[in-house]
Biopython code that builds the backbone (N, CA, C, O; Angstrom):
import numpy as np
from Bio.PDB.StructureBuilder import StructureBuilder

atoms = [
    (1, "UNK", "N", (17.417, 28.243, -11.661)),
    (1, "UNK", "CA", (18.577, 27.299, -10.538)),
    (1, "UNK", "C", (19.001, 26.484, -11.120)),
    (1, "UNK", "O", (18.203, 26.298, -12.039)),
    (2, "UNK", "N", (19.849, 25.768, -11.210)),
    (2, "UNK", "CA", (20.985, 24.775, -11.320)),
    (2, "UNK", "C", (21.459, 23.492, -9.418)),
    (2, "UNK", "O", (21.971, 24.071, -8.460)),
    (3, "UNK", "N", (21.310, 22.750, -9.376)),
    (3, "UNK", "CA", (21.191, 22.095, -8.032)),
    (3, "UNK", "C", (22.552, 21.021, -8.613)),
    (3, "UNK", "O", (22.711, 20.175, -9.493)),
    (4, "UNK", "N", (23.308, 21.620, -7.591)),
    (4, "UNK", "CA", (24.933, 20.758, -7.564)),
    (4, "UNK", "C", (24.890, 19.725, -7.096)),
    (4, "UNK", "O", (25.450, 18.708, -7.504)),
    (5, "UNK", "N", (24.013, 19.889, -5.894)),
    (5, "UNK", "CA", (25.238, 18.541, -5.612)),
    (5, "UNK", "C", (23.785, 18.021, -4.049)),
    (5, "UNK", "O", (23.177, 19.053, -3.766)),
    (6, "UNK", "N", (23.319, 16.917, -3.270)),
    (6, "UNK", "CA", (22.319, 16.753, -2.568)),
    (6, "UNK", "C", (22.871, 16.729, -1.198)),
    (6, "UNK", "O", (24.068, 16.924, -1.407)),
    (7, "UNK", "N", (22.726, 16.614, 0.009)),
    (7, "UNK", "CA", (23.322, 16.579, 0.541)),
    (7, "UNK", "C", (23.507, 15.141, 2.059)),
    (7, "UNK", "O", (24.041, 14.958, 3.154)),
    (8, "UNK", "N", (22.571, 14.448, 0.978)),
    (8, "UNK", "CA", (22.575, 13.489, 2.207)),
    (8, "UNK", "C", (23.808, 12.325, 1.240)),
    (8, "UNK", "O", (24.262, 12.718, 0.165)),
    (9, "UNK", "N", (24.348, 10.440, 2.021)),
    (9, "UNK", "CA", (25.111, 10.464, 1.552)),
    (9, "UNK", "C", (24.371, 9.138, 0.534)),
    (9, "UNK", "O", (25.056, 8.364, -0.135)),
    (10, "UNK", "N", (23.269, 9.111, 0.585)),
    (10, "UNK", "CA", (23.026, 8.500, -1.707)),
    (10, "UNK", "C", (22.233, 9.642, -2.421)),
    (10, "UNK", "O", (21.609, 10.630, -2.032)),
    (11, "UNK", "N", (22.511, 9.111, -3.577)),
    (11, "UNK", "CA", (22.024, 10.683, -4.146)),
    (11, "UNK", "C", (20.465, 10.388, -4.036)),
    (11, "UNK", "O", (19.988, 9.313, -3.673)),
    (12, "UNK", "N", (19.983, 11.152, -4.289)),
    (12, "UNK", "CA", (17.980, 10.827, -3.595)),
    (12, "UNK", "C", (17.110, 10.725, -5.342)),
    (12, "UNK", "O", (17.151, 11.665, -6.136)),
    (13, "UNK", "N", (16.720, 10.010, -5.497)),
    (13, "UNK", "CA", (15.182, 9.245, -6.349)),
    (13, "UNK", "C", (14.800, 10.285, -6.846)),
    (13, "UNK", "O", (14.262, 10.187, -7.949)),
    (14, "UNK", "N", (14.905, 11.372, -6.353)),
    (14, "UNK", "CA", (13.980, 12.403, -7.601)),
    (14, "UNK", "C", (14.685, 12.822, -8.284)),
    (14, "UNK", "O", (14.015, 13.367, -9.161)),
    (15, "UNK", "N", (16.330, 13.014, -8.606)),
    (15, "UNK", "CA", (17.481, 13.803, -8.817)),
    (15, "UNK", "C", (18.563, 12.451, -8.980)),
    (15, "UNK", "O", (19.468, 12.340, -8.153)),
    (16, "UNK", "N", (18.440, 11.606, -9.906)),
    (16, "UNK", "CA", (19.592, 10.663, -9.431)),
    (16, "UNK", "C", (20.803, 11.218, -10.327)),
    (16, "UNK", "O", (21.864, 10.594, -10.315)),
    (17, "UNK", "N", (20.695, 12.137, -10.942)),
    (17, "UNK", "CA", (22.310, 13.134, -11.729)),
    (17, "UNK", "C", (22.202, 13.769, -11.521)),
    (17, "UNK", "O", (22.301, 14.769, -12.233)),
    (18, "UNK", "N", (21.750, 13.723, -9.767)),
    (18, "UNK", "CA", (22.620, 15.201, -9.110)),
    (18, "UNK", "C", (23.740, 14.414, -8.114)),
    (18, "UNK", "O", (23.552, 13.284, -7.663)),
    (19, "UNK", "N", (24.661, 15.045, -7.921)),
    (19, "UNK", "CA", (25.607, 13.973, -7.073)),
    (19, "UNK", "C", (25.246, 14.391, -5.950)),
    (19, "UNK", "O", (24.601, 15.395, -5.649)),
    (20, "UNK", "N", (25.848, 13.285, -5.103)),
    (20, "UNK", "CA", (25.409, 13.995, -3.414)),
    (20, "UNK", "C", (27.142, 14.222, -3.263)),
    (20, "UNK", "O", (28.017, 13.607, -3.873)),
    (21, "UNK", "N", (27.369, 15.699, -1.883)),
    (21, "UNK", "CA", (28.233, 17.147, -2.127)),
    (21, "UNK", "C", (29.872, 15.574, -1.660)),
    (21, "UNK", "O", (31.040, 15.748, -2.008)),
    (22, "UNK", "N", (29.543, 14.722, -1.139)),
    (22, "UNK", "CA", (30.698, 14.477, -1.242)),
    (22, "UNK", "C", (30.753, 13.568, -2.061)),
    (22, "UNK", "O", (31.103, 12.575, -1.424)),
    (23, "UNK", "N", (30.497, 13.084, -4.004)),
    (23, "UNK", "CA", (30.661, 12.883, -3.876)),
    (23, "UNK", "C", (31.511, 13.893, -5.081)),
    (23, "UNK", "O", (32.611, 13.622, -5.565)),
    (24, "UNK", "N", (30.834, 14.865, -5.333)),
    (24, "UNK", "CA", (31.248, 16.208, -5.318)),
    (24, "UNK", "C", (32.719, 16.975, -5.030)),
    (24, "UNK", "O", (33.089, 18.030, -5.546)),
    (25, "UNK", "N", (33.684, 15.884, -3.752)),
    (25, "UNK", "CA", (34.556, 16.343, -3.855)),
    (25, "UNK", "C", (34.958, 16.635, -1.718)),
    (25, "UNK", "O", (35.963, 17.125, -1.203)),
    (26, "UNK", "N", (33.946, 16.193, -1.187)),
    (26, "UNK", "CA", (34.192, 16.542, 0.612)),
    (26, "UNK", "C", (33.264, 14.917, 0.529)),
    (26, "UNK", "O", (32.117, 14.478, 0.442)),
    (27, "UNK", "N", (34.529, 14.524, 0.616)),
    (27, "UNK", "CA", (34.068, 12.946, 1.495)),
    (27, "UNK", "C", (33.649, 12.688, 3.212)),
    (27, "UNK", "O", (34.232, 13.133, 4.200)),
    (28, "UNK", "N", (32.733, 12.029, 3.159)),
    (28, "UNK", "CA", (32.152, 12.226, 4.640)),
    (28, "UNK", "C", (31.381, 13.011, 4.467)),
    (28, "UNK", "O", (30.512, 12.846, 5.323)),
    (29, "UNK", "N", (31.055, 14.129, 3.607)),
    (29, "UNK", "CA", (30.141, 15.117, 4.322)),
    (29, "UNK", "C", (28.525, 14.311, 3.965)),
    (29, "UNK", "O", (28.265, 13.502, 3.074)),
    (30, "UNK", "N", (27.729, 14.825, 4.908)),
    (30, "UNK", "CA", (26.114, 13.864, 5.083)),
    (30, "UNK", "C", (25.439, 15.065, 5.740)),
    (30, "UNK", "O", (26.151, 15.850, 6.366)),
    (31, "UNK", "N", (24.094, 15.279, 5.647)),
    (31, "UNK", "CA", (23.153, 15.958, 6.576)),
    (31, "UNK", "C", (22.173, 15.593, 5.800)),
    (31, "UNK", "O", (22.043, 15.549, 4.577)),
    (32, "UNK", "N", (21.444, 15.317, 6.759)),
    (32, "UNK", "CA", (20.074, 14.696, 6.452)),
    (32, "UNK", "C", (18.617, 14.850, 7.213)),
    (32, "UNK", "O", (18.694, 14.622, 8.420)),
    (33, "UNK", "N", (17.695, 15.092, 6.873)),
    (33, "UNK", "CA", (16.016, 15.011, 8.007)),
    (33, "UNK", "C", (15.691, 13.376, 8.102)),
    (33, "UNK", "O", (15.283, 12.858, 7.062)),
    (34, "UNK", "N", (15.836, 12.578, 9.216)),
    (34, "UNK", "CA", (14.703, 12.243, 9.298)),
    (34, "UNK", "C", (13.996, 11.850, 10.628)),
    (34, "UNK", "O", (14.208, 12.266, 11.767)),
    (35, "UNK", "N", (12.523, 10.352, 9.881)),
    (35, "UNK", "CA", (11.207, 11.050, 11.065)),
    (35, "UNK", "C", (11.433, 9.247, 11.879)),
    (35, "UNK", "O", (12.119, 8.277, 11.557)),
    (36, "UNK", "N", (10.548, 9.492, 12.918)),
    (36, "UNK", "CA", (11.210, 8.190, 14.205)),
    (36, "UNK", "C", (9.646, 7.684, 14.757)),
    (36, "UNK", "O", (8.983, 8.447, 15.460)),
    (37, "UNK", "N", (9.353, 6.909, 14.535)),
    (37, "UNK", "CA", (8.419, 7.281, 15.720)),
    (37, "UNK", "C", (8.585, 5.988, 16.788)),
    (37, "UNK", "O", (8.712, 4.828, 16.395)),
    (38, "UNK", "N", (8.561, 6.394, 18.244)),
    (38, "UNK", "CA", (9.070, 5.984, 19.060)),
    (38, "UNK", "C", (8.199, 5.445, 19.914)),
    (38, "UNK", "O", (7.081, 5.946, 19.799)),
    (39, "UNK", "N", (8.311, 4.356, 20.981)),
    (39, "UNK", "CA", (7.438, 3.948, 22.176)),
    (39, "UNK", "C", (8.326, 4.376, 23.602)),
    (39, "UNK", "O", (9.200, 5.200, 23.870)),
    (40, "UNK", "N", (7.784, 3.618, 24.132)),
    (40, "UNK", "CA", (8.182, 4.447, 25.825)),
    (40, "UNK", "C", (9.007, 3.122, 26.302)),
    (40, "UNK", "O", (8.578, 2.060, 25.852)),
    (41, "UNK", "N", (10.257, 3.061, 27.249)),
    (41, "UNK", "CA", (10.830, 1.794, 27.320)),
    (41, "UNK", "C", (10.215, 0.669, 27.969)),
    (41, "UNK", "O", (9.563, 0.726, 29.011)),
    (42, "UNK", "N", (10.397, -0.086, 27.470)),
    (42, "UNK", "CA", (9.483, -1.603, 28.001)),
    (42, "UNK", "C", (8.761, -1.715, 27.531)),
    (42, "UNK", "O", (8.076, -2.634, 27.979)),
    (43, "UNK", "N", (8.202, -1.061, 26.352)),
    (43, "UNK", "CA", (6.936, -1.108, 25.493)),
    (43, "UNK", "C", (7.326, -2.756, 25.264)),
    (43, "UNK", "O", (8.455, -3.120, 25.591)),
    (44, "UNK", "N", (6.467, -3.633, 24.755)),
    (44, "UNK", "CA", (6.104, -5.275, 24.512)),
    (44, "UNK", "C", (6.895, -4.319, 23.053)),
    (44, "UNK", "O", (6.650, -3.247, 22.499)),
    (45, "UNK", "N", (8.154, -5.663, 22.835)),
    (45, "UNK", "CA", (8.755, -5.344, 21.127)),
    (45, "UNK", "C", (7.245, -6.617, 20.090)),
    (45, "UNK", "O", (7.620, -6.670, 18.919)),
    (46, "UNK", "N", (6.501, -7.086, 20.187)),
    (46, "UNK", "CA", (5.538, -7.034, 19.770)),
    (46, "UNK", "C", (4.628, -5.898, 19.001)),
    (46, "UNK", "O", (4.376, -5.778, 17.802)),
    (47, "UNK", "N", (4.232, -5.115, 20.127)),
    (47, "UNK", "CA", (3.637, -4.101, 19.711)),
    (47, "UNK", "C", (4.701, -3.442, 18.472)),
    (47, "UNK", "O", (4.357, -3.586, 17.299)),
    (48, "UNK", "N", (6.030, -2.704, 18.805)),
    (48, "UNK", "CA", (6.291, -2.024, 18.027)),
    (48, "UNK", "C", (6.980, -3.228, 16.643)),
    (48, "UNK", "O", (7.237, -2.930, 15.477)),
    (49, "UNK", "N", (7.079, -4.177, 17.121)),
    (49, "UNK", "CA", (7.099, -4.924, 15.469)),
    (49, "UNK", "C", (5.720, -4.563, 14.721)),
    (49, "UNK", "O", (5.513, -3.929, 13.686)),
    (50, "UNK", "N", (4.984, -5.105, 15.488)),
    (50, "UNK", "CA", (3.918, -4.473, 14.639)),
    (50, "UNK", "C", (3.056, -3.097, 13.985)),
    (50, "UNK", "O", (2.301, -2.968, 13.021)),
    (51, "UNK", "N", (3.480, -2.346, 14.822)),
    (51, "UNK", "CA", (3.840, -0.627, 14.050)),
    (51, "UNK", "C", (4.478, -1.054, 13.037)),
    (51, "UNK", "O", (4.074, -0.909, 11.883)),
    (52, "UNK", "N", (5.206, -1.444, 13.255)),
    (52, "UNK", "CA", (6.533, -1.343, 12.349)),
    (52, "UNK", "C", (5.942, -1.498, 10.710)),
    (52, "UNK", "O", (5.580, -0.635, 9.910)),
    (53, "UNK", "N", (6.022, -3.026, 10.602)),
    (53, "UNK", "CA", (4.988, -3.466, 9.424)),
    (53, "UNK", "C", (3.591, -2.662, 9.042)),
    (53, "UNK", "O", (3.132, -2.835, 7.913)),
    (54, "UNK", "N", (2.966, -1.853, 9.899)),
    (54, "UNK", "CA", (2.394, -1.109, 9.225)),
    (54, "UNK", "C", (2.456, -0.107, 8.634)),
    (54, "UNK", "O", (1.643, 0.169, 7.752)),
    (55, "UNK", "N", (3.765, 0.936, 9.101)),
    (55, "UNK", "CA", (4.628, 1.615, 8.858)),
    (55, "UNK", "C", (4.831, 1.484, 7.225)),
    (55, "UNK", "O", (4.481, 2.239, 6.318)),
    (56, "UNK", "N", (5.589, 0.127, 7.209)),
    (56, "UNK", "CA", (6.314, -0.516, 6.001)),
    (56, "UNK", "C", (5.355, -0.477, 5.077)),
    (56, "UNK", "O", (5.525, 0.136, 4.023)),
    (57, "UNK", "N", (3.798, -1.379, 5.471)),
    (57, "UNK", "CA", (2.880, -1.866, 4.206)),
    (57, "UNK", "C", (2.512, -0.394, 3.774)),
    (57, "UNK", "O", (2.323, -0.281, 2.563)),
    (58, "UNK", "N", (2.355, 0.904, 4.616)),
    (58, "UNK", "CA", (1.686, 1.826, 4.624)),
    (58, "UNK", "C", (2.693, 3.511, 3.483)),
    (58, "UNK", "O", (2.357, 4.608, 3.037)),
    (59, "UNK", "N", (4.322, 2.402, 3.549)),
    (59, "UNK", "CA", (5.540, 3.623, 2.454)),
    (59, "UNK", "C", (5.435, 2.656, 1.666)),
    (59, "UNK", "O", (6.015, 2.868, 0.602)),
    (60, "UNK", "N", (4.733, 1.278, 1.770)),
    (60, "UNK", "CA", (5.383, 0.639, 0.158)),
    (60, "UNK", "C", (4.379, 0.696, -0.495)),
    (60, "UNK", "O", (4.527, 0.242, -1.629)),
    (61, "UNK", "N", (2.575, 1.374, -0.071)),
    (61, "UNK", "CA", (1.731, 1.639, -0.727)),
    (61, "UNK", "C", (2.038, 2.871, -2.100)),
    (61, "UNK", "O", (2.198, 3.990, -1.612)),
    (62, "UNK", "N", (2.110, 2.867, -3.163)),
    (62, "UNK", "CA", (2.493, 3.135, -4.352)),
    (62, "UNK", "C", (2.315, 4.415, -4.485)),
    (62, "UNK", "O", (2.994, 5.039, -5.301)),
    (63, "UNK", "N", (1.011, 5.264, -3.411)),
    (63, "UNK", "CA", (0.492, 6.481, -3.573)),
    (63, "UNK", "C", (0.708, 7.575, -2.907)),
    (63, "UNK", "O", (0.459, 8.772, -3.053)),
    (64, "UNK", "N", (1.618, 6.403, -1.563)),
    (64, "UNK", "CA", (1.963, 7.411, -0.568)),
    (64, "UNK", "C", (3.875, 7.435, -0.650)),
    (64, "UNK", "O", (4.482, 8.289, -0.003)),
    (65, "UNK", "N", (4.706, 6.291, -1.605)),
    (65, "UNK", "CA", (5.644, 5.970, -2.207)),
    (65, "UNK", "C", (5.947, 7.850, -2.775)),
    (65, "UNK", "O", (6.619, 8.778, -2.326)),
    (66, "UNK", "N", (5.105, 7.681, -3.861)),
    (66, "UNK", "CA", (4.924, 8.757, -4.980)),
    (66, "UNK", "C", (4.897, 9.899, -4.287)),
    (66, "UNK", "O", (5.748, 10.761, -4.507)),
    (67, "UNK", "N", (3.487, 10.150, -2.937)),
    (67, "UNK", "CA", (4.108, 12.138, -2.707)),
    (67, "UNK", "C", (5.570, 11.507, -1.384)),
    (67, "UNK", "O", (5.792, 12.256, -0.432)),
    (68, "UNK", "N", (6.099, 10.654, -1.459)),
    (68, "UNK", "CA", (6.926, 11.181, -0.658)),
    (68, "UNK", "C", (8.488, 11.550, -1.320)),
    (68, "UNK", "O", (9.487, 12.112, -0.871)),
    (69, "UNK", "N", (8.110, 10.888, -2.696)),
    (69, "UNK", "CA", (9.767, 10.865, -3.531)),
    (69, "UNK", "C", (9.110, 11.747, -4.222)),
    (69, "UNK", "O", (10.017, 12.234, -4.896)),
    (70, "UNK", "N", (7.803, 12.489, -4.629)),
    (70, "UNK", "CA", (8.006, 13.640, -4.998)),
    (70, "UNK", "C", (8.362, 15.141, -4.260)),
    (70, "UNK", "O", (8.818, 16.154, -4.791)),
    (71, "UNK", "N", (7.951, 14.882, -2.720)),
    (71, "UNK", "CA", (8.953, 16.683, -2.154)),
    (71, "UNK", "C", (10.369, 15.683, -2.149)),
    (71, "UNK", "O", (10.591, 15.317, -0.995)),
    (72, "UNK", "N", (11.546, 15.061, -3.292)),
    (72, "UNK", "CA", (12.595, 14.868, -3.148)),
    (72, "UNK", "C", (12.737, 14.416, -1.808)),
    (72, "UNK", "O", (13.542, 15.229, -1.353)),
    (73, "UNK", "N", (12.427, 13.549, -0.809)),
    (73, "UNK", "CA", (12.656, 12.566, -0.143)),
    (73, "UNK", "C", (12.998, 10.755, -0.087)),
    (73, "UNK", "O", (12.293, 10.334, -1.004)),
    (74, "UNK", "N", (13.346, 10.171, 0.214)),
    (74, "UNK", "CA", (13.473, 8.586, 0.109)),
    (74, "UNK", "C", (13.139, 7.766, 1.558)),
    (74, "UNK", "O", (13.258, 7.907, 2.775)),
    (75, "UNK", "N", (12.657, 6.848, 0.588)),
    (75, "UNK", "CA", (12.296, 6.244, 1.772)),
    (75, "UNK", "C", (13.359, 5.204, 2.184)),
    (75, "UNK", "O", (14.035, 4.518, 1.418)),
    (76, "UNK", "N", (13.382, 5.211, 3.406)),
    (76, "UNK", "CA", (13.965, 3.898, 4.215)),
    (76, "UNK", "C", (13.373, 3.837, 5.292)),
    (76, "UNK", "O", (13.565, 4.696, 6.152)),
    (77, "UNK", "N", (12.132, 2.329, 5.560)),
    (77, "UNK", "CA", (11.966, 1.598, 7.188)),
    (77, "UNK", "C", (12.490, 0.924, 6.717)),
    (77, "UNK", "O", (12.545, 0.252, 5.687)),
    (78, "UNK", "N", (13.367, 1.312, 8.402)),
    (78, "UNK", "CA", (14.232, 0.414, 9.232)),
    (78, "UNK", "C", (13.027, -1.125, 10.547)),
    (78, "UNK", "O", (11.816, -1.314, 10.665)),
    (79, "UNK", "N", (14.109, -1.715, 11.112)),
    (79, "UNK", "CA", (13.267, -2.374, 11.396)),
    (79, "UNK", "C", (13.482, -1.645, 13.467)),
    (79, "UNK", "O", (14.413, -0.879, 13.720)),
    (80, "UNK", "N", (12.853, -1.922, 14.171)),
    (80, "UNK", "CA", (12.834, -1.464, 15.445)),
    (80, "UNK", "C", (13.441, -1.776, 16.066)),
    (80, "UNK", "O", (13.303, -1.151, 17.117)),
    (81, "UNK", "N", (14.562, -2.851, 16.142)),
    (81, "UNK", "CA", (16.359, -2.867, 16.022)),
    (81, "UNK", "C", (17.021, -2.285, 15.699)),
    (81, "UNK", "O", (17.743, -1.842, 16.591)),
    (82, "UNK", "N", (17.305, -1.864, 14.440)),
    (82, "UNK", "CA", (18.104, -1.162, 13.552)),
    (82, "UNK", "C", (18.136, -0.031, 14.285)),
    (82, "UNK", "O", (19.057, 0.273, 15.043)),
    (83, "UNK", "N", (16.469, 1.053, 13.947)),
    (83, "UNK", "CA", (16.463, 1.668, 14.556)),
    (83, "UNK", "C", (16.993, 2.498, 15.689)),
    (83, "UNK", "O", (17.873, 3.353, 15.598)),
    (84, "UNK", "N", (16.319, 2.122, 16.807)),
    (84, "UNK", "CA", (17.231, 1.761, 18.301)),
    (84, "UNK", "C", (18.753, 2.141, 17.780)),
    (84, "UNK", "O", (19.132, 3.311, 17.733)),
    (85, "UNK", "N", (19.578, 1.029, 17.397)),
    (85, "UNK", "CA", (20.746, 1.263, 16.455)),
    (85, "UNK", "C", (21.231, 2.509, 16.287)),
    (85, "UNK", "O", (22.258, 3.005, 16.751)),
    (86, "UNK", "N", (20.058, 3.169, 15.287)),
    (86, "UNK", "CA", (20.411, 4.322, 14.812)),
    (86, "UNK", "C", (20.123, 5.895, 15.784)),
    (86, "UNK", "O", (20.382, 7.095, 15.693)),
    (87, "UNK", "N", (19.640, 5.233, 16.427)),
    (87, "UNK", "CA", (19.399, 6.468, 17.371)),
    (87, "UNK", "C", (20.770, 6.811, 18.520)),
    (87, "UNK", "O", (21.437, 7.771, 18.906)),
    (88, "UNK", "N", (20.634, 5.135, 18.765)),
    (88, "UNK", "CA", (22.304, 5.285, 19.695)),
    (88, "UNK", "C", (22.959, 6.254, 19.046)),
    (88, "UNK", "O", (23.333, 7.304, 19.567)),
    (89, "UNK", "N", (23.190, 5.790, 17.376)),
    (89, "UNK", "CA", (24.305, 6.772, 17.244)),
    (89, "UNK", "C", (24.467, 8.064, 16.993)),
    (89, "UNK", "O", (25.598, 8.550, 16.962)),
]
sb = StructureBuilder()
sb.init_structure("model")
sb.init_model(0)
sb.init_chain("A")
sb.init_seg("    ")
for serial, (resi, resn, name, xyz) in enumerate(atoms, 1):
    if name == "N":
        sb.init_residue(resn, " ", resi, " ")
    sb.init_atom(name, np.array(xyz, "f"), 0.0, 1.0, " ", f" {name:<3s}", serial, name[0])
structure = sb.get_structure()
């Protein structure tokens, strides 16, 4: 099997030599999956910030980074504000 391209906006860290579909001739093409942890509206901002910090710490632990990247995923930890914008977009 030969991998021709990845569908994400950026190259996959597990396959840095494999181009994206956009790089391969279909500009703007992007398909990706992402996970999000949400809280109910009106939740204290301090709680969201703390949960975000703890998730950031977890995702930066070497063992966790290895497990995630070994699955071919890229890690991106956002602030609660950035994630809110992403969901709205």
